[in-house]
MILUMTOR-499697 format. One record per residue (C-alpha): residue in one letter; z, x, y; residue number from 1. Coordinates in pm, 1 decimal, always signed. Layout:
BEGIN
R fiza       c3       c1       c2 mimar
R    A        Z        X        Y   NUM
...
This chain:
BEGIN
R fiza       c3       c1       c2 mimar
R    V  -1893.0  +1610.3   +106.9     1
R    L  -1684.8  +1763.0    -96.2     2
R    L  -1828.6  +1951.9   -388.8     3
R    S  -1694.2  +1923.4   -725.6     4
R    P  -1488.2  +2208.5   -879.9     5
R    L  -1680.6  +2504.0  -1036.5     6
R    S  -1619.2  +2644.5  -1374.4     7
R    A  -1567.6  +3044.0  -1364.9     8
R    F  -1941.8  +3074.1  -1501.2     9
R    G  -2039.1  +2839.4  -1191.1    10
R    K  -2160.3  +2511.4  -1328.9    11
R    Q  -1968.6  +2211.6  -1314.2    12
R    P  -1769.2  +2074.1  -1595.2    13
R    K  -1883.6  +1814.0  -1866.4    14
R    A  -1808.6  +1484.8  -1730.2    15
R    A  -1584.3  +1295.6  -2036.0    16
R    P  -1784.4   +957.4  -2193.1    17
R    V  -1756.0   +619.7  -2020.3    18
R    V  -1544.8   +394.4  -2175.2    19
R    A  -1634.2   +117.0  -1972.1    20
R    M  -1809.7    -72.4  -1655.8    21
R    F  -1800.1   -278.1  -1400.4    22
R    G  -1902.6   -410.9  -1069.3    23
R    G  -2236.6   -583.9   -938.4    24
R    E  -2223.4   -963.3   -952.2    25
R    C  -1987.1   -974.9  -1271.8    26
R    Q  -1718.6  -1178.4  -1131.7    27
R    G  -1418.1   -997.9  -1328.3    28
R    V  -1127.8  -1277.8  -1467.6    29
R    P   -886.2  -1471.4  -1311.0    30
R    F   -582.4  -1279.0  -1302.7    31
R    R   -195.8  -1413.1  -1161.1    32
R    P    -13.5  -1150.8   -982.8    33
R    S   +333.8  -1070.5   -966.7    34
R    P   +490.5  -1204.1   -619.7    35
R    R   +502.1   -844.7   -543.3    36
R    L   +169.5   -764.8   -593.2    37
R    E     -6.4  -1048.9   -450.2    38
R    R   +194.6   -969.5   -159.7    39
R    L    +40.5   -604.0   -152.6    40
R    I   -309.9   -705.6   -250.0    41
R    Q   -288.3   -927.4    +36.9    42
R    K   -191.1   -683.9   +290.2    43
R    T   -444.3   -447.0   +164.6    44
R    K   -729.4   -733.1   +234.2    45
R    Q   -634.2   -781.6   +581.0    46
R    R   -679.9   -440.9   +686.9    47
R    E  -1002.6   -528.0   +614.2    48
R    I  -1259.2   -652.7   +873.6    49
R    S  -1384.1   -910.6   +695.8    50
R    P  -1181.9   -980.1   +386.3    51
R    C  -1311.3  -1096.4    +97.6    52
R    E  -1262.0  -1433.2    +24.6    53
R    G  -1289.1  -1737.6   -206.9    54
R    P  -1291.2  -1749.5   -618.3    55
R    F  -1518.4  -1442.6   -664.9    56
R    C  -1246.0  -1222.7   -513.2    57
R    Q   -975.1  -1419.9   -657.8    58
R    A  -1063.0  -1206.9  -1022.2    59
R    A  -1034.8   -808.2  -1123.4    60
R    F  -1182.4   -622.8  -1351.2    61
R    I   -858.4   -468.7  -1586.2    62
R    Y   -837.8   -140.9  -1751.2    63
R    D   -516.4    +45.9  -1832.7    64
R    L   -568.9   +380.1  -1652.9    65
R    N   -344.1   +582.6  -1745.5    66
R    G   -243.4   +497.8  -2080.9    67
R    D   +105.1   +398.4  -2029.0    68
R    G    +20.1     -8.3  -2192.7    69
R    G     -1.1   -129.4  -1843.9    70
R    N   -300.7   -261.7  -1697.9    71
R    E   -468.9   -137.7  -1368.4    72
R    Y   -654.8   -379.3  -1152.8    73
R    F   -977.9   -350.4   -967.3    74
R    V   -981.1   -561.8   -658.7    75
R    R  -1257.4   -653.4   -466.1    76
R    L  -1119.4   -644.5    -94.3    77
R    R  -1431.0   -674.1   +117.1    78
R    C  -1799.5   -731.9    +55.0    79
R    G  -2158.0   -653.3   +261.3    80
R    A  -2456.8   -818.1   +190.0    81
R    T  -2627.0   -553.3    -11.7    82
R    G  -2393.4   -650.0   -333.6    83
R    N  -2206.4   -339.9   -218.1    84
R    C  -1751.0   -368.1   -254.1    85
R    T  -1496.2   -214.5   -149.1    86
R    W  -1264.3   -212.2   -428.9    87
R    G   -861.2   -145.2   -468.1    88
R    V   -728.7     -9.7   -751.3    89
R    F   -379.3   -160.4   -793.3    90
R    S    -89.9   -119.5  -1061.2    91
R    D   +188.0   -371.9  -1103.9    92
R    S   +576.9   -306.4  -1193.5    93
R    P   +646.0   -139.0   -914.3    94
R    A   +350.5   -311.1   -722.8    95
R    R   +158.6     -0.5   -597.6    96
R    L   -178.2    +52.9   -452.6    97
R    R   -342.0   +347.5   -657.8    98
R    G   -681.2   +431.3   -393.3    99
R    T   -969.2   +211.9   -270.5   100
R    F  -1346.6   +301.6   -279.4   101
R    T  -1681.7   +149.0   -156.8   102
R    A  -1933.2    +99.9   -496.9   103
R    W  -2174.3   -142.2   -584.0   104
R    F  -2098.8    -28.2   -986.0   105
R    F  -1833.7   +189.1  -1068.8   106
R    Y  -1792.5   +375.2  -1480.8   107
R    I  -1454.1   +460.1  -1606.7   108
R    H  -1434.5   +798.7  -1828.5   109
R    R  -1193.8   +872.9  -2085.6   110
R    R   -910.1   +964.3  -1993.4   111
R    V   -867.2  +1344.9  -2101.1   112
R    R   -522.7  +1415.8  -1869.3   113
R    G   -323.3  +1169.8  -1755.8   114
R    W   -568.6   +919.5  -1566.0   115
R    S   -904.9   +839.8  -1637.8   116
R    A  -1174.7   +950.6  -1348.8   117
R    L  -1399.7   +728.6  -1220.5   118
R    S  -1767.7   +764.2  -1128.7   119
R    T  -1917.9   +573.3   -855.0   120
R    Y  -2252.6   +397.2   -717.7   121
R    T  -2342.7   +287.4   -422.5   122
R    R  -2635.5   +117.3   -305.2   123
R    E  -2828.7   +213.9    +14.6   124
R    G  -3168.1    +33.0    -44.2   125
R    G  -3438.4    +52.1   -200.9   126
R    D  -3465.5   +335.8   -447.3   127
R    Q  -3136.3   +528.2   -295.4   128
R    G  -2752.8   +527.2   -360.1   129
R    V  -2469.8   +775.8   -350.2   130
R    I  -2291.6   +874.3   -658.1   131
R    A  -1931.3   +948.8   -637.4   132
R    T  -1655.2  +1054.4   -783.1   133
R    L  -1269.7  +1001.9   -769.7   134
R    T  -1008.5  +1147.2   -937.1   135
R    N   -635.5  +1051.7  -1004.2   136
R    R   -373.5  +1296.3   -803.5   137
R    R    -62.2  +1237.4   -761.9   138
R    R    -54.8   +914.4   -866.6   139
R    A   -338.3   +793.9   -645.6   140
R    Y   -705.8   +803.8   -619.1   141
R    I   -876.5  +1064.9   -379.8   142
R    Q  -1301.7  +1095.9   -360.2   143
R    T  -1373.6  +1500.4   -508.1   144
R    S  -1737.3  +1486.2   -495.8   145
R    E  -2014.0  +1240.8   -360.7   146
R    R  -2417.6  +1302.8   -327.8   147
R    T  -2704.7  +1077.7   -244.0   148
R    E  -2977.5  +1043.1   -498.5   149
R    R  -3348.9   +915.3   -450.9   150
R    G  -3547.8   +790.3   -649.6   151
R    Y  -3920.5   +909.6   -743.1   152
R    Y  -4271.7   +625.7   -866.2   153
R    G  -4151.3   +567.4  -1216.9   154
R    N  -3806.4   +626.0  -1229.2   155
R    P  -3642.7   +486.4   -954.9   156
R    Q  -3258.2   +479.2   -974.9   157
R    P  -3240.2   +766.4  -1219.4   158
R    F  -2842.6   +717.9  -1235.8   159
R    L  -2861.4   +352.3  -1246.5   160
R    K  -3121.8   +438.9  -1577.8   161
R    R  -2876.6   +673.9  -1711.5   162
R    M  -2553.5   +539.2  -1712.3   163
R    G  -2647.0   +170.9  -1714.2   164
R    V  -2491.7   -116.2  -1549.1   165
R    P  -2289.4   -360.5  -1662.5   166
R    K  -2321.2   -657.0  -1841.4   167
R    C  -2192.6  -1007.8  -1759.5   168
R    D  -1998.9  -1220.3  -2047.4   169
R    V  -2008.2  -1586.1  -1993.5   170
R    S  -1713.4  -1611.9  -1831.9   171
R    G  -1843.1  -1331.7  -1573.2   172
R    A  -1573.7  -1042.4  -1694.7   173
R    A  -1832.0   -732.4  -1733.3   174
R    Q  -1851.8   -591.4  -2094.8   175
R    P  -1909.6   -196.0  -2161.8   176
R    D  -2220.6   -166.1  -2325.4   177
R    K  -2104.2     -3.4  -2638.6   178
R    E  -2528.9   +122.8  -2698.7   179
R    L  -2524.5   +325.4  -2392.7   180
R    I  -2139.4   +431.6  -2419.9   181
R    E  -2293.7   +597.1  -2774.1   182
R    S  -2549.3   +753.5  -2627.3   183
R    E  -2574.3  +1109.2  -2404.3   184
R    A  -2660.1   +968.2  -2173.8   185
R    F  -2280.3   +986.2  -2125.2   186
R    H  -2197.7  +1311.3  -2298.7   187
């Protein structure tokens, strides 16, 4: 377990507000990767024990994580029975794998320097889940912190209650919950 960085006063730095949330049962949007990116995605999926297949796995969530005007693509590599998936973060031009993580839901924070940080929630069953933070170092996402959270009577999933869950539109693409994003839960 990696610990998050502490400030000079022994407190965790405040996370940047969340600007988008994805995952769960939202399908994502169909996309046509370049031939090189398609080969990289297929090669990355082949490394998984049970690679994700079918229409649900051909979609992606799309977001510009570094503000360069080019999108990054969150693609399902493998999914399990609890709803958690292993995701690949890809960019195109040139085709690159920026990192992988496992989560049910994931949250993109407002970019502070360079690349946006990510928070993830991995469902473990019942009222328990793992919350992780990923940051981009040298153009690759790595996990920088992790903690397990267990709910309690009256609030079975505190993190999800605080952060919210993605809302899917008719096409299956996750839509940011503007009301939650503007609330104090993300600041």
